[in-house]
DSSP file (Angstrom, degrees, kcal/mol; ACC not computed):
  #  RESIDUE AA STRUCTURE BP1 BP2  ACC     N-H-->O    O-->H-N    N-H-->O    O-->H-N    TCO  KAPPA ALPHA  PHI   PSI    X-CA   Y-CA   Z-CA
    1    1 A X              0   0    0      0, 0.0     2,-0.1     0, 0.0    85,-0.0   0.000 360.0 360.0 360.0 144.9   80.1   98.1   96.4
    2    2 A X     >  -     0   0    0      1,-0.1     4,-2.3     4,-0.0     5,-0.2  -0.348 360.0 -93.7 -86.0 176.5   81.4   94.8   95.1
    3    3 A X  H  > S+     0   0    0      1,-0.2     4,-2.3     2,-0.2     5,-0.2   0.878 124.0  49.7 -59.7 -42.1   84.6   93.0   96.3
    4    4 A X  H  > S+     0   0    0      1,-0.2     4,-2.2     2,-0.2    -1,-0.2   0.876 110.7  49.7 -68.2 -37.1   86.8   94.5   93.6
    5    5 A X  H  > S+     0   0    0      2,-0.2     4,-2.0     1,-0.2    -1,-0.2   0.887 111.5  49.1 -66.6 -39.1   85.6   98.1   94.3
    6    6 A X  H  X S+     0   0    0     -4,-2.3     4,-2.5     2,-0.2    -2,-0.2   0.899 110.4  51.1 -65.8 -38.6   86.2   97.6   98.0
    7    7 A X  H  X S+     0   0    0     -4,-2.3     4,-2.6     2,-0.2    -2,-0.2   0.913 109.0  50.6 -63.0 -42.9   89.7   96.3   97.2
    8    8 A X  H  X S+     0   0    0     -4,-2.2     4,-2.2     2,-0.2    -1,-0.2   0.894 110.0  50.0 -62.1 -40.0   90.4   99.3   95.1
    9    9 A X  H  X S+     0   0    0     -4,-2.0     4,-2.3     2,-0.2    -2,-0.2   0.910 110.9  50.5 -64.3 -41.5   89.2  101.6   97.9
   10   10 A X  H  X S+     0   0    0     -4,-2.5     4,-2.7     2,-0.2    -2,-0.2   0.906 108.0  52.9 -63.9 -40.9   91.5   99.6  100.3
   11   11 A X  H  X S+     0   0    0     -4,-2.6     4,-2.5     1,-0.2    -1,-0.2   0.924 110.3  47.2 -60.3 -45.0   94.5  100.0   97.9
   12   12 A X  H  X S+     0   0    0     -4,-2.2     4,-2.3     2,-0.2    -1,-0.2   0.893 111.1  51.7 -65.0 -39.4   93.9  103.8   97.8
   13   13 A X  H  X S+     0   0    0     -4,-2.3     4,-1.8     1,-0.2     6,-0.2   0.921 112.5  45.8 -59.7 -46.0   93.6  104.0  101.6
   14   14 A X  H  X>S+     0   0    0     -4,-2.7     4,-1.5     1,-0.2     5,-1.5   0.881 110.4  53.3 -67.5 -37.3   96.9  102.1  102.0
   15   15 A X  H  <5S+     0   0    0     -4,-2.5    -1,-0.2     1,-0.2    -2,-0.2   0.920 109.6  48.7 -62.2 -43.0   98.6  104.2   99.4
   16   16 A X  H  <5S+     0   0    0     -4,-2.3    -1,-0.2     1,-0.2    -2,-0.2   0.876 117.9  40.1 -64.1 -38.2   97.6  107.4  101.2
   17   17 A X  H  <5S-     0   0    0     -4,-1.8    -1,-0.2    -5,-0.2    -2,-0.2   0.572 109.5-117.8 -90.8  -9.1   98.8  106.1  104.6
   18   18 A X  T  <5 +     0   0    0     -4,-1.5     2,-0.2     1,-0.3    -3,-0.2   0.607  64.4 144.9  83.9  10.8  101.9  104.4  103.3
   19   19 A X      < -     0   0    0     -5,-1.5     2,-0.7    -6,-0.2    -1,-0.3  -0.543  50.3-122.6 -82.3 150.3  100.8  100.9  104.4
   20   20 A X        -     0   0    0     -2,-0.2     2,-1.1    -3,-0.1     5,-0.1  -0.832  17.0-163.1-101.4 111.4  101.7   98.0  102.2
   21   21 A X        -     0   0    0     -2,-0.7    -6,-0.0   -10,-0.1    -2,-0.0  -0.769  22.0-164.3 -93.6  94.1   98.8   95.9  100.9
   22   22 A X     >  -     0   0    0     -2,-1.1     4,-2.6     1,-0.1     5,-0.2  -0.148  34.2-100.6 -74.3 171.7  100.7   92.7   99.8
   23   23 A X  H  > S+     0   0    0      2,-0.2     4,-2.7     1,-0.2     5,-0.2   0.928 124.0  49.4 -58.7 -47.0   99.3   90.0   97.6
   24   24 A X  H  > S+     0   0    0      1,-0.2     4,-2.2     2,-0.2    -1,-0.2   0.902 111.4  48.9 -61.0 -40.3   98.4   87.8  100.6
   25   25 A X  H  > S+     0   0    0      2,-0.2     4,-2.6     1,-0.2    -1,-0.2   0.902 111.4  50.0 -67.4 -40.0   96.7   90.6  102.3
   26   26 A X  H  X S+     0   0    0     -4,-2.6     4,-2.9     2,-0.2    -2,-0.2   0.912 109.9  51.3 -63.6 -41.2   94.7   91.4   99.1
   27   27 A X  H  X S+     0   0    0     -4,-2.7     4,-2.2     2,-0.2    -2,-0.2   0.920 112.4  44.9 -63.6 -42.1   93.7   87.7   98.8
   28   28 A X  H  X S+     0   0    0     -4,-2.2     4,-2.3     2,-0.2    -1,-0.2   0.924 112.3  52.7 -66.8 -42.3   92.5   87.6  102.4
   29   29 A X  H  X S+     0   0    0     -4,-2.6     4,-2.6     1,-0.2    -2,-0.2   0.935 110.2  48.4 -55.7 -48.5   90.7   91.0  101.9
   30   30 A X  H  X S+     0   0    0     -4,-2.9     4,-2.5     1,-0.2    -1,-0.2   0.900 108.8  52.9 -62.7 -40.7   88.9   89.7   98.8
   31   31 A X  H  X S+     0   0    0     -4,-2.2     4,-1.0     1,-0.2    -1,-0.2   0.911 111.8  45.9 -59.2 -41.6   87.9   86.5  100.6
   32   32 A X  H  < S+     0   0    0     -4,-2.3    52,-0.3     1,-0.2     3,-0.3   0.898 112.9  50.6 -66.2 -40.7   86.4   88.6  103.4
   33   33 A X  H  < S+     0   0    0     -4,-2.6    -2,-0.2     1,-0.2    -1,-0.2   0.840 113.0  45.5 -66.8 -33.9   84.7   90.9  100.9
   34   34 A X  H  < S+     0   0    0     -4,-2.5     2,-0.3    -5,-0.2    -1,-0.2   0.637  96.6  93.2 -85.5 -14.0   83.2   87.9   99.0
   35   35 A X  S  < S-     0   0    0     -4,-1.0     2,-1.2    -3,-0.3    49,-0.1  -0.587  77.7-128.8 -81.7 141.6   82.0   86.2  102.2
   36   36 A X  S    S-     0   0    0     -2,-0.3     2,-0.2     2,-0.1    -3,-0.1  -0.747  73.0 -30.7 -89.6  94.9   78.5   86.8  103.5
   37   37 A X  S    S-     0   0    0     -2,-1.2    47,-0.3    -5,-0.2     2,-0.1  -0.593 106.0 -10.3 100.4-160.7   79.0   87.8  107.1
   38   38 A X        -     0   0    0     66,-0.4     2,-0.3    -2,-0.2    45,-0.2  -0.405  58.2-174.4 -80.0 151.6   81.6   86.9  109.7
   39   39 A X  B     -A   82   0A   0     43,-2.0    43,-2.3    -2,-0.1     2,-0.1  -0.997  21.6-118.6-147.7 145.5   84.2   84.1  109.2
   40   40 A X     >  -     0   0    0     -2,-0.3     4,-2.1    41,-0.2    41,-0.2  -0.395  29.6-112.0 -81.5 161.4   86.8   82.4  111.3
   41   41 A X  H  > S+     0   0    0     39,-0.4     4,-2.3     1,-0.2     5,-0.1   0.867 116.0  50.1 -62.3 -39.6   90.5   82.4  110.5
   42   42 A X  H  > S+     0   0    0      2,-0.2     4,-1.7     1,-0.2    -1,-0.2   0.827 109.0  51.6 -74.3 -28.6   90.7   78.7  109.7
   43   43 A X  H  > S+     0   0    0      2,-0.2     4,-1.7     1,-0.2    -1,-0.2   0.870 110.6  49.9 -69.2 -36.8   87.7   78.9  107.4
   44   44 A X  H  X S+     0   0    0     -4,-2.1     4,-2.9     2,-0.2    -2,-0.2   0.903 107.4  54.8 -63.4 -40.6   89.5   81.8  105.7
   45   45 A X  H  X S+     0   0    0     -4,-2.3     4,-2.2     1,-0.2    -2,-0.2   0.905 105.7  51.4 -60.6 -41.5   92.6   79.6  105.5
   46   46 A X  H  X S+     0   0    0     -4,-1.7     4,-0.6     1,-0.2    -1,-0.2   0.903 113.2  45.2 -63.6 -39.9   90.7   76.8  103.7
   47   47 A X  H >X S+     0   0    0     -4,-1.7     3,-0.9     1,-0.2     4,-0.6   0.900 111.5  53.0 -69.7 -39.2   89.3   79.3  101.1
   48   48 A X  H >X S+     0   0    0     -4,-2.9     4,-3.4     1,-0.2     3,-1.3   0.858  99.1  63.3 -64.4 -35.6   92.8   80.8  100.7
   49   49 A X  H 3< S+     0   0    0     -4,-2.2    -1,-0.2     1,-0.3    -2,-0.2   0.750  93.0  63.7 -62.8 -23.3   94.3   77.4  100.0
   50   50 A X  H << S+     0   0    0     -3,-0.9    -1,-0.3    -4,-0.6     3,-0.2   0.839 116.8  28.9 -66.3 -31.1   92.1   77.2   96.9
   51   51 A X  H << S+     0   0    0     -3,-1.3     2,-0.4    -4,-0.6    -2,-0.2   0.794 138.1  24.5 -94.0 -37.3   94.0   80.2   95.6
   52   52 A X    ><  -     0   0    0     -4,-3.4     3,-2.4    -5,-0.1    -1,-0.2  -0.822  65.2-170.2-133.1  90.4   97.4   79.6   97.3
   53   53 A X  T 3  S+     0   0    0     -2,-0.4    -4,-0.1     1,-0.3    -1,-0.1   0.722  86.1  58.1 -56.7 -22.7   97.9   75.9   98.2
   54   54 A X  T 3  S+     0   0    0      2,-0.0    -1,-0.3    -5,-0.0    -5,-0.1   0.356  76.4 131.9 -88.0   6.0  100.9   76.8  100.3
   55   55 A X    <   -     0   0    0     -3,-2.4     2,-0.3    -7,-0.1    -6,-0.1  -0.313  38.6-162.5 -63.8 141.3   99.0   79.2  102.6
   56   56 A X    >>  -     0   0    0      1,-0.1     4,-1.3    -7,-0.0     3,-0.8  -0.771  34.3-103.9-118.3 161.6   99.6   78.7  106.3
   57   57 A X  H 3> S+     0   0    0     -2,-0.3     4,-2.8     1,-0.2     5,-0.2   0.875 121.2  58.2 -54.4 -38.9   97.7   79.8  109.4
   58   58 A X  H 3> S+     0   0    0      1,-0.2     4,-2.6     2,-0.2     5,-0.3   0.847 100.2  57.5 -62.3 -32.1  100.3   82.5  110.0
   59   59 A X  H <> S+     0   0    0     -3,-0.8     4,-1.8     2,-0.2    -1,-0.2   0.933 111.0  42.2 -59.6 -46.0   99.7   83.9  106.6
   60   60 A X  H  X S+     0   0    0     -4,-1.3     4,-2.9     2,-0.2    -2,-0.2   0.930 114.9  49.3 -67.9 -47.9   96.0   84.4  107.4
   61   61 A X  H  X S+     0   0    0     -4,-2.8     4,-2.5     1,-0.2    -2,-0.2   0.900 111.7  48.3 -65.2 -39.6   96.6   85.8  110.9
   62   62 A X  H  X S+     0   0    0     -4,-2.6     4,-2.2    -5,-0.2    -1,-0.2   0.911 113.5  47.9 -63.7 -40.0   99.3   88.3  109.8
   63   63 A X  H  X S+     0   0    0     -4,-1.8     4,-2.9    -5,-0.3    -2,-0.2   0.921 112.5  48.6 -66.5 -42.3   97.0   89.5  107.0
   64   64 A X  H  X S+     0   0    0     -4,-2.9     4,-2.5     2,-0.2     5,-0.2   0.900 110.0  51.9 -65.7 -40.1   94.0   89.8  109.4
   65   65 A X  H  X S+     0   0    0     -4,-2.5     4,-2.3    -5,-0.2    -1,-0.2   0.929 113.1  45.3 -59.8 -45.3   96.2   91.7  111.9
   66   66 A X  H  X S+     0   0    0     -4,-2.2     4,-1.7     2,-0.2    -2,-0.2   0.945 113.7  48.2 -62.2 -49.1   97.2   94.1  109.2
   67   67 A X  H  <>S+     0   0    0     -4,-2.9     5,-2.5     1,-0.2     6,-0.8   0.872 112.4  48.9 -64.0 -36.6   93.6   94.5  107.8
   68   68 A X  H ><5S+     0   0    0     -4,-2.5     3,-1.2     4,-0.2    -1,-0.2   0.908 108.4  54.2 -67.7 -41.2   92.3   95.1  111.3
   69   69 A X  H 3<5S+     0   0    0     -4,-2.3    -2,-0.2     1,-0.3    -1,-0.2   0.816 108.8  49.2 -61.5 -30.2   95.0   97.7  112.0
   70   70 A X  T 3<5S-     0   0    0     -4,-1.7    -1,-0.3    -5,-0.1    -2,-0.2   0.543 118.0-114.0 -85.4  -6.9   94.0   99.6  108.9
   71   71 A X  T < 5S+     0   0    0     -3,-1.2    -3,-0.2    -4,-0.4    -2,-0.1   0.621  84.1 119.6  84.3  13.7   90.3   99.5  109.9
   72   72 A X  S   <S+     0   0    0     -5,-2.5    13,-3.2    -6,-0.2     2,-0.3   0.782  74.6  28.3 -80.2 -28.5   89.3   97.2  107.1
   73   73 A X  E     -B   84   0A   0     -6,-0.8     2,-0.5    11,-0.3    11,-0.2  -0.921  67.5-139.7-133.1 155.9   88.0   94.4  109.3
   74   74 A X  E     -B   83   0A   0      9,-2.8     9,-2.1    -2,-0.3     2,-0.5  -0.966  16.7-138.5-114.3 131.2   86.5   94.0  112.7
   75   75 A X  E     -B   82   0A   0     -2,-0.5     2,-1.0     7,-0.2     7,-0.2  -0.785  10.1-149.6 -87.4 128.6   87.5   91.1  115.0
   76   76 A X  E >>> -B   81   0A   0      5,-3.5     5,-1.6    -2,-0.5     3,-0.9  -0.828  13.6-171.7 -99.4  96.9   84.5   89.7  116.8
   77   77 A X  G >45S+     0   0    0     -2,-1.0     3,-0.6     1,-0.2    -1,-0.2   0.859  76.1  58.5 -61.2 -41.9   86.1   88.5  120.0
   78   78 A X  G 345S+     0   0    0      1,-0.3    -1,-0.2    -3,-0.1    -2,-0.0   0.738 121.7  25.4 -67.4 -23.8   83.1   86.6  121.4
   79   79 A X  G <45S-     0   0    0     -3,-0.9    -1,-0.3     2,-0.1    -2,-0.2   0.247 103.8-123.2-121.7  10.0   82.8   84.3  118.4
   80   80 A X  T <<5 +     0   0    0     -4,-0.7   -39,-0.4    -3,-0.6     2,-0.3   0.914  69.1 123.4  48.3  54.6   86.5   84.5  117.3
   81   81 A X  E   < - B   0  76A   0     -5,-1.6    -5,-3.5   -41,-0.2     2,-0.4  -0.813  54.2-128.1-136.0 173.7   85.5   85.6  113.8
   82   82 A X  E     -AB  39  75A   0    -43,-2.3   -43,-2.0    -2,-0.3     2,-0.4  -0.960  13.8-165.6-130.3 146.7   86.2   88.5  111.4
   83   83 A X  E     - B   0  74A   0     -9,-2.1    -9,-2.8    -2,-0.4     2,-0.2  -0.997  24.3-120.8-134.8 129.6   83.9   90.8  109.5
   84   84 A X  E     - B   0  73A   0     -2,-0.4     2,-0.8   -52,-0.3   -11,-0.3  -0.483  19.9-139.5 -66.5 133.4   84.8   93.2  106.6
   85   85 A X    >   -     0   0    0    -13,-3.2     3,-0.9    -2,-0.2    -1,-0.1  -0.871  15.1-167.8 -93.0 109.5   83.9   96.8  107.4
   86   86 A X  T 3  S+     0   0    0     -2,-0.8    -1,-0.1     1,-0.3     3,-0.1   0.407  82.2  50.3 -85.7   5.9   82.5   98.0  104.1
   87   87 A X  T >>  +     0   0    0      1,-0.1     3,-1.4   -15,-0.1     4,-0.6  -0.132  66.9 131.6-127.7  38.3   82.6  101.7  105.1
   88   88 A X  T <4  +     0   0    0     -3,-0.9     3,-0.2     1,-0.3    -2,-0.1   0.714  65.6  62.4 -66.2 -22.0   86.2  101.8  106.3
   89   89 A X  T 34 S+     0   0    0      1,-0.2    -1,-0.3    -3,-0.1     3,-0.1   0.684  89.2  71.3 -77.4 -15.6   87.0  104.9  104.3
   90   90 A X  T <4 S-     0   0    0     -3,-1.4     2,-0.3     1,-0.2    -1,-0.2   0.927 109.9 -60.6 -69.8 -47.2   84.4  107.1  106.1
   91   91 A X     <  -     0   0    0     -4,-0.6     2,-0.7    -3,-0.2    -1,-0.2  -0.984  54.3 -72.6 180.0 173.8   86.1  107.4  109.4
   92   92 A X        +     0   0    0     -2,-0.3     2,-0.3    -3,-0.1    -4,-0.0  -0.847  65.8 175.4 -85.0 116.9   87.5  105.8  112.5
   93   93 A X        -     0   0    0     -2,-0.7    39,-0.2    -5,-0.0     2,-0.1  -0.873  36.9 -97.9-129.3 157.5   84.3  104.8  114.2
   94   94 A X        -     0   0    0     -2,-0.3     2,-0.5    37,-0.1    39,-0.2  -0.439  42.8-126.0 -67.6 147.6   83.2  102.8  117.3
   95   95 A X  E     +c  133   0B   0     37,-2.8    39,-3.0    -2,-0.1     2,-0.4  -0.864  29.9 176.4-103.7 127.8   82.2   99.3  116.4
   96   96 A X  E     -cD 134 109B   0     13,-0.8    13,-3.0    -2,-0.5     2,-0.4  -0.985   9.2-173.1-132.1 120.1   78.8   98.0  117.4
   97   97 A X  E     -cD 135 108B   0     37,-3.4    39,-3.1    -2,-0.4     2,-0.6  -0.940  19.4-154.2-123.3 135.3   77.8   94.5  116.3
   98   98 A X  E     -cD 136 107B   0      9,-2.9     9,-2.5    -2,-0.4     2,-0.5  -0.937  21.0-166.9-103.0 120.0   74.5   92.6  116.6
   99   99 A X  E     -cD 137 106B   0     37,-3.3    39,-2.0    -2,-0.6     2,-0.6  -0.935  14.5-141.8-119.5 121.2   75.3   88.9  116.6
  100  100 A X  E  >  -c  138   0B   0      5,-2.9     4,-1.3    -2,-0.5    39,-0.2  -0.697   5.6-162.3 -81.7 119.6   72.6   86.2  116.1
  101  101 A X  T  4 S+     0   0    0     37,-3.2    -1,-0.2    -2,-0.6    38,-0.1   0.622  87.4  51.5 -73.6 -13.8   73.3   83.2  118.4
  102  102 A X  T  4 S+     0   0    0     36,-0.5    -1,-0.1     3,-0.1    37,-0.1   0.938 128.5  10.0 -88.2 -57.0   70.9   81.1  116.3
  103  103 A X  T  4 S-     0   0    0      2,-0.1    -2,-0.1     0, 0.0    36,-0.1   0.588  94.6-119.7-104.0 -13.7   72.2   81.5  112.7
  104  104 A X     <  +     0   0    0     -4,-1.3   -66,-0.4     1,-0.3    -3,-0.1   0.451  54.5 157.0  89.1  -0.2   75.4   83.4  113.2
  105  105 A X        -     0   0    0     -6,-0.1    -5,-2.9   -68,-0.1     2,-0.4  -0.340  24.7-160.1 -60.1 137.6   74.4   86.5  111.3
  106  106 A X  E     -D   99   0B   0     -7,-0.2     2,-0.5    -9,-0.0    -7,-0.2  -0.990   7.3-171.6-124.5 128.5   76.4   89.6  112.3
  107  107 A X  E     -D   98   0B   0     -9,-2.5    -9,-2.9    -2,-0.4     2,-0.5  -0.978  14.9-142.9-122.3 129.2   75.2   93.1  111.5
  108  108 A X  E     +D   97   0B   0     -2,-0.5     2,-0.3   -11,-0.2   -11,-0.2  -0.758  25.6 178.3 -86.9 131.0   77.3   96.2  112.1
  109  109 A X  E     -D   96   0B   0    -13,-3.0   -13,-0.8    -2,-0.5     2,-0.4  -0.822  20.8-142.8-123.6 167.8   75.3   99.2  113.3
  110  110 A X        +     0   0    0     -2,-0.3     2,-0.5   -15,-0.1     3,-0.1  -0.966  18.1 174.4-134.5 119.7   76.3  102.7  114.3
  111  111 A X     >  -     0   0    0     -2,-0.4     4,-2.0     1,-0.1     5,-0.1  -0.942  13.3-171.8-124.6 108.5   74.6  104.5  117.2
  112  112 A X  H  > S+     0   0    0     -2,-0.5     4,-2.8     1,-0.2     5,-0.2   0.848  89.9  58.5 -65.0 -32.2   76.1  107.9  118.0
  113  113 A X  H  > S+     0   0    0      2,-0.2     4,-2.5     1,-0.2    -1,-0.2   0.921 106.7  46.2 -64.3 -43.4   73.9  107.9  121.1
  114  114 A X  H  > S+     0   0    0      2,-0.2     4,-2.4     1,-0.2     5,-0.2   0.925 113.6  49.5 -63.3 -44.0   75.4  104.7  122.4
  115  115 A X  H  X S+     0   0    0     -4,-2.0     4,-2.5     1,-0.2    -2,-0.2   0.934 112.9  46.3 -61.5 -46.6   78.9  105.9  121.7
  116  116 A X  H  X S+     0   0    0     -4,-2.8     4,-2.5     1,-0.2    -1,-0.2   0.907 112.5  50.1 -64.4 -40.9   78.3  109.3  123.5
  117  117 A X  H  X S+     0   0    0     -4,-2.5     4,-2.1    -5,-0.2    -1,-0.2   0.913 112.7  46.7 -63.9 -42.7   76.7  107.6  126.5
  118  118 A X  H  X S+     0   0    0     -4,-2.4     4,-2.2     2,-0.2    -2,-0.2   0.906 113.3  48.5 -65.5 -42.8   79.6  105.2  126.9
  119  119 A X  H  X S+     0   0    0     -4,-2.5     4,-2.9    -5,-0.2    -2,-0.2   0.890 110.5  51.7 -65.7 -39.1   82.2  108.0  126.5
  120  120 A X  H  X S+     0   0    0     -4,-2.5     4,-2.4     2,-0.2    -2,-0.2   0.913 111.1  46.9 -63.6 -42.3   80.3  110.1  129.0
  121  121 A X  H  X S+     0   0    0     -4,-2.1     4,-1.1     2,-0.2    -2,-0.2   0.884 113.6  49.0 -65.7 -38.3   80.3  107.3  131.6
  122  122 A X  H  <>S+     0   0    0     -4,-2.2     5,-3.2     2,-0.2     3,-0.4   0.925 110.9  49.5 -66.2 -45.0   84.0  106.6  130.9
  123  123 A X  H ><5S+     0   0    0     -4,-2.9     3,-1.8     1,-0.2    -2,-0.2   0.916 107.3  55.1 -58.8 -44.6   84.8  110.3  131.3
  124  124 A X  H 3<5S+     0   0    0     -4,-2.4    -1,-0.2     1,-0.3    -2,-0.2   0.800 110.3  47.2 -59.5 -29.0   82.9  110.4  134.6
  125  125 A X  T 3<5S-     0   0    0     -4,-1.1    -1,-0.3    -3,-0.4    -2,-0.2   0.393 118.6-111.4 -91.7   2.3   85.1  107.6  135.8
  126  126 A X  T < 5S+     0   0    0     -3,-1.8     2,-0.4     1,-0.3    -3,-0.2   0.772  73.0 139.7  71.5  26.7   88.3  109.2  134.6
  127  127 A X      < -     0   0    0     -5,-3.2     2,-0.5    -6,-0.1    -1,-0.3  -0.859  43.8-149.4-107.9 135.8   88.7  106.6  131.9
  128  128 A X        -     0   0    0     -2,-0.4     2,-0.5    -3,-0.1    -9,-0.0  -0.923  13.4-142.0-106.6 123.3   89.9  107.2  128.4
  129  129 A X        +     0   0    0     -2,-0.5     3,-0.1     1,-0.2   -10,-0.0  -0.729  23.0 174.0 -85.3 124.3   88.5  104.9  125.7
  130  130 A X  S    S+     0   0    0     -2,-0.5     2,-0.3     1,-0.4    -1,-0.2   0.799  73.0  10.2 -93.9 -38.1   91.1  104.1  123.0
  131  131 A X        -     0   0    0      2,-0.0     2,-0.5   -37,-0.0    -1,-0.4  -0.996  66.9-155.9-145.0 139.3   89.0  101.5  121.1
  132  132 A X        +     0   0    0     -2,-0.3   -37,-2.8   -39,-0.2     2,-0.4  -0.967  18.3 163.6-126.7 120.9   85.3  100.7  121.3
  133  133 A X  E     -c   95   0B   0     -2,-0.5     2,-0.5   -39,-0.2   -37,-0.2  -0.976  12.1-171.6-132.6 119.4   83.7   97.4  120.3
  134  134 A X  E     -c   96   0B   0    -39,-3.0   -37,-3.4    -2,-0.4     2,-0.6  -0.956   2.7-170.1-111.7 122.9   80.2   96.5  121.5
  135  135 A X  E     -c   97   0B   0     -2,-0.5     2,-0.5   -39,-0.2   -37,-0.2  -0.955   2.6-171.9-114.7 114.6   79.0   93.0  120.8
  136  136 A X  E     -c   98   0B   0    -39,-3.1   -37,-3.3    -2,-0.6     2,-0.3  -0.928   7.9-155.7-110.0 127.4   75.4   92.3  121.5
  137  137 A X  E     +c   99   0B   0     -2,-0.5     2,-0.3   -39,-0.2   -37,-0.2  -0.786  39.2  95.8-103.1 145.8   74.1   88.7  121.3
  138  138 A X  E    S-c  100   0B   0    -39,-2.0   -37,-3.2    -2,-0.3   -36,-0.5  -0.880  71.1 -47.2 176.4-143.9   70.5   87.6  120.6
  139  139 A X        -     0   0    0     -2,-0.3   -39,-0.1   -39,-0.2     5,-0.1  -0.980  45.5-131.5-124.8 133.7   68.3   86.6  117.8
  140  140 A X     >  -     0   0    0     -2,-0.4     4,-1.0     1,-0.1     3,-0.2  -0.202  36.0 -98.3 -72.8 171.6   68.0   88.3  114.4
  141  141 A X  T  4 S+     0   0    0      1,-0.2    -1,-0.1     2,-0.2     3,-0.1   0.790 123.5  54.4 -66.6 -26.3   64.6   89.2  112.9
  142  142 A X  T  4 S+     0   0    0      1,-0.2    -1,-0.2     2,-0.1    -3,-0.0   0.877 111.3  43.6 -70.4 -38.6   64.7   86.0  110.7
  143  143 A X  T  4        0   0    0     -3,-0.2    -2,-0.2     1,-0.2    -1,-0.2   0.557 360.0 360.0 -86.3  -9.0   65.3   83.7  113.6
  144  144 A X     <        0   0    0     -4,-1.0    -1,-0.2    -3,-0.1    -2,-0.1   0.499 360.0 360.0 -72.8 360.0   62.8   85.2  116.0
């Protein structure tokens, strides 16, 4: 899907849930959708200023918080970046990311086996998982 199709899907998702997708949130969403891979908040701010010269860091961070809460983006804690989830309408899913330490490429994968193994180990420890994000660092196939 292209950026506009993803935005339309996000609008429908927000409409169904009663969440408010403001203009600023839409602009940040589109920047993420048009970006190839993960991007930091301040890089997003620079891109947003091309559209909205008065944009401030708080504008971007509030939009990112909202988009993450809706499941539209994943925050990559280890590199302090954000990645658009292009299949957010499918379900609430565990997040598994492969991060290349050489070129910065980030790939989202889904392994039900990894999810099940982690949940089984958590259950055995009496632990309840509320949110799952697995970040694996290494080298992508291009950089190897």
